[in-house]
N, C-alpha and C positions, 0 to 999 in steps of 0.2 A: 245505420249503425250495425256493427257486426254482432252476431250472437255469441254466446259463451263457447260453443265448440270451435268456431272459427277463430276467436281470440286465443284460445288455448293452443290451437294448431300454429297460429302465427307466432305466439310467444315461444313455443318449442323450437320453431325454425330460427328465430332471432337469437335465442339463448344458446343454441347449439354451437355457435361460433365464439361464444364468450364464456359461458359457464363451463367449468370442468366436466368432463365426461361422467355421466351418471350422477352428477351433482344436483340436477333439477328433479325433485321428487313429485311436485304438484304445482299447479297454477290455479289460483283463485282470482276471479274478477267479479266486480260488481259496479253498477252505475253509481255515480256520486256527483257532487258539485265541487268546483274549485273555490278558492277563497273569494272570488268575485261573483259567485253564483252561477257560473257557466257549467254546462254539462261536462263531466270528466269521467274517467274510468279508473277505478282503484284496482290495481293489479298487485297481487301478493305472490311472490315466487317462494315456494317452500323448497328449501335446499338443505342438503346435508351440511353439517357444521363445517367440515373441512373444505367444502366447496365455497362457502361464504368467506372463510378465512383466506382462501386462495385468491379471491378477487381483489384487484387493485382499485383505487379511486378512479383511475382512467378507464378501466374496464366497466365500472358502474356507470360512468358518464356515457360511454359508448353504448351500453345496453339501453339506457333511457333514450338516447338519441335515435337508435335504430328502432326501438319500439314505437316511438312517436312517428318516425318517417314511414314505417310499415303500416301503421294504422291509417295515415293519410293516403298512402298509395291504394289502400283498400276502400277509401271513401269514408272512413270513420274519423271525424274531425275532433272527437273528444280528446282532451289532453290526458295522457297517462300519468297517474300518481302511482309510482312504482315503489313497492316495499319488498322486503324479504324477511323470511323467518325460518327457523328450524322447526321440526316437529315438536320439540320440547317447548319452544316459544309459544306455539299455538296452544299447547296444553295449558301453559301458564297464562294464556290470554294476552300475549303481546306480540308485536312485530317491530320492524325497524323504524316505524314512524313514531313509536312511543318514546 
């Protein structure tokens, strides 16, 4: 399994082709379990609000697919549970999974 610095570097690389320039502010990751009890990886992309608004549903699907594929290429078989939030969302204690 990849450690946090490697996950963050990988996420920045993947997001660079999808998230608007300078839109990605922070990446948070933590181990978790999926709905079936398998190891998973919760990844929260903290983005500027205008960057979130600029993403299309197709881009979000592409981002999830590329994150999953990139993790597998690096030997990390955990499924990514991807969410996004603005800094204001984090202060309020919520992200896109809420």
